[in-house]
C-alpha positions in Angstrom: -5.9 -9.4 -33.8 -6.7 -7.9 -30.4 -2.9 -7.5 -29.7 -2.9 -4.7 -32.3 -5.9 -2.9 -30.9 -5.7 0.5 -29.4 -8.5 2.5 -27.8 -9.6 4.1 -31.1 -9.8 0.7 -32.7 -12.2 -0.4 -30.0 -14.2 2.8 -29.5 -13.9 4.7 -32.7 -12.3 8.1 -33.3 -11.8 10.1 -30.1 -11.6 13.9 -30.1 -10.8 16.0 -27.1 -12.4 19.4 -26.9 -11.0 22.2 -24.8 -13.9 24.4 -23.6 -13.7 28.1 -22.8 -13.9 29.0 -19.1 -17.5 30.4 -19.5 -18.9 27.2 -21.0 -20.5 24.7 -18.5 -19.1 21.3 -19.1 -22.4 19.5 -18.3 -24.3 21.7 -20.8 -21.7 21.0 -23.5 -22.0 17.2 -23.0 -25.8 17.4 -23.1 -25.7 19.4 -26.3 -23.4 16.9 -28.0 -25.5 14.0 -26.8 -28.5 15.8 -28.3 -26.7 15.6 -31.7 -26.3 11.8 -31.2 -22.6 12.3 -30.4 -21.2 10.1 -27.6 -19.6 12.5 -25.2 -18.3 12.6 -21.6 -16.1 14.9 -19.5 -14.6 12.6 -16.9 -11.2 12.6 -15.2 -10.0 9.6 -13.2 -7.9 9.8 -10.1 -5.9 7.5 -8.0 -7.6 6.4 -4.8 -4.5 7.2 -2.7 -2.8 10.4 -1.9 -5.2 13.4 -1.5 -7.9 11.3 -3.2 -8.0 9.0 -0.2 -9.4 10.9 2.8 -6.8 13.6 2.7 -3.9 11.4 3.9 -0.5 11.4 2.1 1.8 8.4 2.7 4.1 8.3 5.8 7.5 6.8 6.0 7.8 3.8 8.2 10.4 1.2 9.2 7.8 -1.2 10.7 8.2 -3.6 7.8 5.5 -5.5 5.9 3.2 -8.0 7.6 5.5 -10.1 9.9 3.7 -13.3 8.8 4.6 -12.8 5.2 8.2 -13.4 4.1 9.9 -11.8 1.1 8.9 -14.1 -1.8 11.1 -16.5 -3.7 9.2 -15.7 -6.8 8.5 -18.6 -9.1 6.1 -16.8 -11.5 3.7 -19.7 -11.6 0.7 -17.8 -10.3 -1.9 -16.1 -12.3 -1.2 -12.9 -14.3 -2.2 -9.8 -12.4 -2.1 -6.6 -14.4 -1.9 -3.4 -12.4 -3.1 -0.2 -14.1 -1.7 2.6 -12.1 1.1 5.2 -11.9 3.9 2.8 -13.1 6.6 0.9 -11.2 9.6 2.6 -9.7 12.7 1.6 -11.7 14.8 1.3 -8.5 12.3 -1.3 -7.2 14.3 -3.8 -9.4 17.2 -3.6 -7.0 15.3 -3.9 -3.7 17.3 -6.1 -1.3 14.1 -7.4 0.4 12.9 -9.1 -2.7 9.5 -7.4 -2.9 8.4 -6.2 -6.4 11.8 -6.9 -7.9 10.1 -9.1 -10.5 7.3 -6.7 -11.4 7.5 -6.0 -15.2 6.7 -2.8 -16.9 4.4 -3.7 -19.8 6.2 -1.9 -22.6 9.4 -0.8 -21.0 10.3 2.8 -20.0 6.9 4.3 -20.6 5.4 2.2 -17.8 8.1 3.2 -15.2 7.1 5.7 -12.6 9.1 8.9 -13.4 8.6 10.1 -9.7 9.4 13.8 -10.4 8.0 15.6 -13.3 6.2 18.6 -11.7 7.0 21.3 -9.2 4.6 22.0 -6.3 2.7 24.6 -8.4 1.9 22.0 -11.0 4.4 23.3 -13.6 6.2 20.8 -15.8 9.5 21.3 -14.0 11.3 18.6 -12.0 12.2 20.1 -8.6 13.9 17.2 -6.8 10.8 16.3 -4.8 8.4 13.4 -5.2 5.2 14.3 -7.1 1.8 13.7 -5.5 1.2 10.3 -7.1 4.8 9.1 -7.0 5.1 5.5 -5.6 1.4 4.7 -5.8 1.9 1.9 -8.3 4.9 0.5 -6.4 2.8 0.5 -3.2 -0.1 -1.4 -4.9 2.2 -3.9 -6.5 3.9 -4.6 -3.2 0.5 -5.4 -1.6 -0.3 -8.0 -4.2 3.1 -9.5 -3.8 2.6 -9.8 0.0 -0.6 -11.7 -0.3 0.0 -13.7 -3.5 3.8 -13.8 -3.7 3.8 -16.0 -6.8 1.6 -13.8 -9.0 3.1 -12.6 -12.2 2.6 -8.9 -11.9 2.7 -6.6 -15.0 2.4 -2.8 -14.6 0.6 -0.6 -17.1 1.0 3.1 -16.5 -2.1 5.3 -16.9 -2.0 7.8 -14.0 0.3 10.8 -14.3 2.6 11.9 -11.5 -0.1 14.4 -10.2 -2.5 11.5 -9.6 -5.0 12.0 -12.4 -5.6 10.8 -15.9 -8.5 10.9 -18.4 -11.0 8.2 -19.0 -9.6 7.4 -22.4 -6.2 6.9 -20.9 -7.8 4.3 -18.6 -9.5 2.7 -21.6 -6.2 2.7 -23.5 -4.6 0.9 -20.5 -7.4 -1.7 -20.5 -6.9 -2.3 -24.2 -3.2 -2.9 -23.5 -4.2 -5.3 -20.8 -6.5 -7.2 -23.2 -3.6 -7.3 -25.7 -1.3 -8.8 -23.0 -3.8 -11.6 -22.2 -4.2 -12.2 -25.9 -0.4 -12.4 -26.7 0.1 -14.8 -23.8 -3.0 -16.8 -24.9 -4.5 -16.6 -21.4 -8.2 -16.5 -20.6 -7.9 -16.1 -16.8 -6.2 -13.5 -14.6 -6.8 -10.3 -12.7 -6.7 -6.6 -13.5 -6.3 -4.2 -10.6 -7.5 -0.6 -10.9 -6.8 1.5 -7.8 -8.4 4.5 -9.5 -11.8 5.7 -10.5 -14.0 8.6 -11.6 -17.5 9.9 -11.0 -19.2 10.5 -14.4 -21.0 13.8 -15.0 -24.2 12.1 -15.8 -23.9 9.2 -13.3 -23.8 6.8 -16.2 -21.0 4.3 -17.0 -18.6 6.0 -19.4 -19.1 4.2 -22.8 -15.4 4.2 -23.5 -14.7 2.3 -20.3 -17.5 -0.2 -21.0 -16.1 -0.9 -24.5 -12.6 -1.4 -23.2 -13.7 -3.7 -20.4 -15.7 -5.8 -22.9 -12.4 -6.5 -24.8 -11.0 -8.5 -21.9 -11.4 -12.3 -21.9 -14.5 -13.4 -20.2 -12.7 -15.0 -17.3 -10.4 -12.2 -16.4 -11.5 -10.6 -13.1 -11.4 -6.8 -12.9 -11.1 -5.2 -9.4 -11.4 -1.4 -8.8 -11.4 1.0 -6.0 -14.8 2.3 -4.8 -13.5 5.7 -3.9 -12.9 7.9 -0.8 -15.5 10.6 -0.9 -17.9 9.2 1.7 -20.7 9.0 -0.8 -23.0 6.4 -2.3 -22.6 7.9 -5.8 -21.2 5.3 -8.2 -17.6 5.4 -9.1 -16.4 4.0 -12.4 -15.2 1.4 -13.3 -15.9 0.0 -9.8 -19.6 0.2 -10.3 -19.5 -1.5 -13.7 -21.4 -4.8 -13.8 -18.2 -6.4 -15.1 -16.1 -5.1 -12.2 -15.7 -5.9 -8.5 -15.8 -2.6 -6.6 -13.9 -2.5 -3.3 -14.6 -0.3 -0.3 -12.4 0.4 2.8 -12.5 -0.9 6.3 -10.7 0.1 9.5 -8.3 -2.3 11.2 -11.2 -3.3 13.4 -13.2 -4.5 10.3 -15.7 -1.7 10.5 -16.5 0.7 7.7 -14.0 3.5 7.1 -15.8 6.9 7.5 -14.4 8.3 4.3 -15.0 5.3 2.1 -17.6 5.3 -0.6 -20.3 2.7 -0.2 -23.5 1.4 -1.7 -25.2 -1.7 -3.2 -22.8 -1.5 -6.1 -19.8 -2.3 -3.9 -18.9 -6.0 -4.0 -16.1 -6.4 -1.5 -14.4 -4.5 1.3 -11.0 -4.9 3.0 -8.9 -3.0 5.4 -7.8 0.3 3.8 -6.4 2.2 6.8 -2.8 2.1 8.0 -1.5 -0.3 5.3 2.2 -0.9 4.9 3.9 -1.7 1.6 6.8 -1.0 -0.7 7.6 2.6 -1.5 10.3 4.7 -3.3 13.3 6.7 -2.3 13.0 10.5 -2.1 11.4 13.4 -0.2 7.8 14.6 -0.5 6.9 17.9 -1.9 6.1 20.4 0.9 2.8 22.2 1.2 2.8 25.9 0.2 2.8 28.2 3.2 -0.5 29.7 4.2 -2.4 27.4 1.8 -4.9 25.3 3.7 -6.1 23.7 0.5 -2.7 22.4 -0.5 -2.7 18.7 -1.4 0.8 18.3 -0.1 2.0 17.5 3.3 2.9 20.2 5.8 5.5 17.9 7.3 6.9 16.2 4.2 8.4 12.7 4.7 11.7 11.4 3.5 11.9 7.8 2.3 15.5 6.6 2.5 17.4 3.6 1.3 17.6 0.7 1.5 14.2 -0.7 0.7 11.9 2.1 1.7 8.4 1.4 3.0 5.4 3.6 3.6 2.1 3.5 5.6 -0.9 4.7 3.6 -4.7 4.5 3.6 -7.4 4.5 0.9 -9.6 2.2 -1.2 -6.5 2.2 -3.5 -5.0 -0.2 -1.0 -8.1 -2.3 -0.1 -8.4 -3.1 -3.8 -5.1 -5.0 -4.3 -5.8 -7.1 -1.3 -9.0 -8.4 -3.0 -7.2 -8.7 -6.3 -4.5 -10.8 -4.7 -6.9 -13.1 -2.9 -8.8 -13.7 -6.2 -5.5 -14.5 -7.9 -4.8 -17.1 -5.2 -8.2 -18.6 -5.7 -7.5 -18.9 -9.4 -4.1 -20.5 -8.8 -5.6 -23.1 -6.4 -8.6 -23.8 -8.6 -7.4 -24.2 -12.3 -11.0 -25.0 -13.5 -12.6 -22.0 -11.9 -14.3 -19.4 -14.1 -14.5 -15.7 -13.1 -17.9 -16.2 -11.5 -16.6 -19.3 -9.6 -13.7 -17.3 -8.1 -15.8 -14.3 -7.1 -18.4 -16.6 -5.5 -15.6 -18.5 -3.6 -14.3 -15.2 -2.2 -17.8 -14.2 -1.1 -18.1 -17.5 0.7 -14.9 -16.8 2.6 -16.1 -13.4 3.9 -19.0 -12.0 5.7 -21.7 -9.5 4.4 -21.5 -5.9 5.5 -24.4 -3.6 4.4 -23.4 -1.3 1.6 -19.8 -2.7 1.8 -20.3 -6.0 0.0 -18.5 -8.9 1.5 -16.0 -8.1 4.2 -12.7 -9.8 3.3 -10.1 -10.2 6.1 -6.5 -10.0 5.0 -4.3 -7.8 7.2 
């Protein structure tokens, strides 16, 4: 029964190895592979926050897209599973109606804890929002704006510092497969606003195995990354996955967005407004030009905080939501049919796949 699978059921026994500082990670991986041991050393990161062109979110009162009204959610749309940093527990009480219906997959473990670390990375809550706090809430709000009737389920994989390991992403994908199995659904969407570059530029085998567990007609959509490179980001570059790059509000390529023939779609990823969380950002350390935190930290106040943010993290859910709408409107469509239909709605842009207008 797939509902009982976890990542080791799918991929076999996993062992994490902590290497001494004087050992090169690539050399260690090569040596293990030389002994016919499957090995990789990959860390995934959210494609928002410092991972998205150096921009942290900014507080705004502008509101979401004026043409979109807060949904009267019916839950009759396709299942959209968001693998991210979790959903803010306080989102359940938003007065504007956005994301109040988003369900954590297994309860409290999929709720965004918001504040676990201090600004030095120590496990010590300091009353300030951690770097990745609110990322999942922001992504879920974007899907809700575009496909208000989607049934959104959140699976938490990213820690509050914005990173996770590839086996944690694979575990989340296994949980997503279990959710489709339990519901006896063979269609839907999985959104991954995260990614990793592998040390050998090959698709991590653990991600490939976990993706293969999903039903054939479930569409997986993932961020292409924000490093202004053509190097493949996983899982976006996987044959099974639709990789999404970022555009400006003018529909041109974002300077910092990854690109390449492996990118399938692109959507606006700059200056996006969505649902956020209450609290105050962690401030950058003084005289630390490399600090990932904001030198002018924002405060997000009640009621119903919103933020403006940029990154392929936020182009991705726009594509996911449009694909969910296509599935809702076309009950007989397969995964390939829905993807082809979205390609036909957009226009090609070299190395940026099909340009999809949303906002």
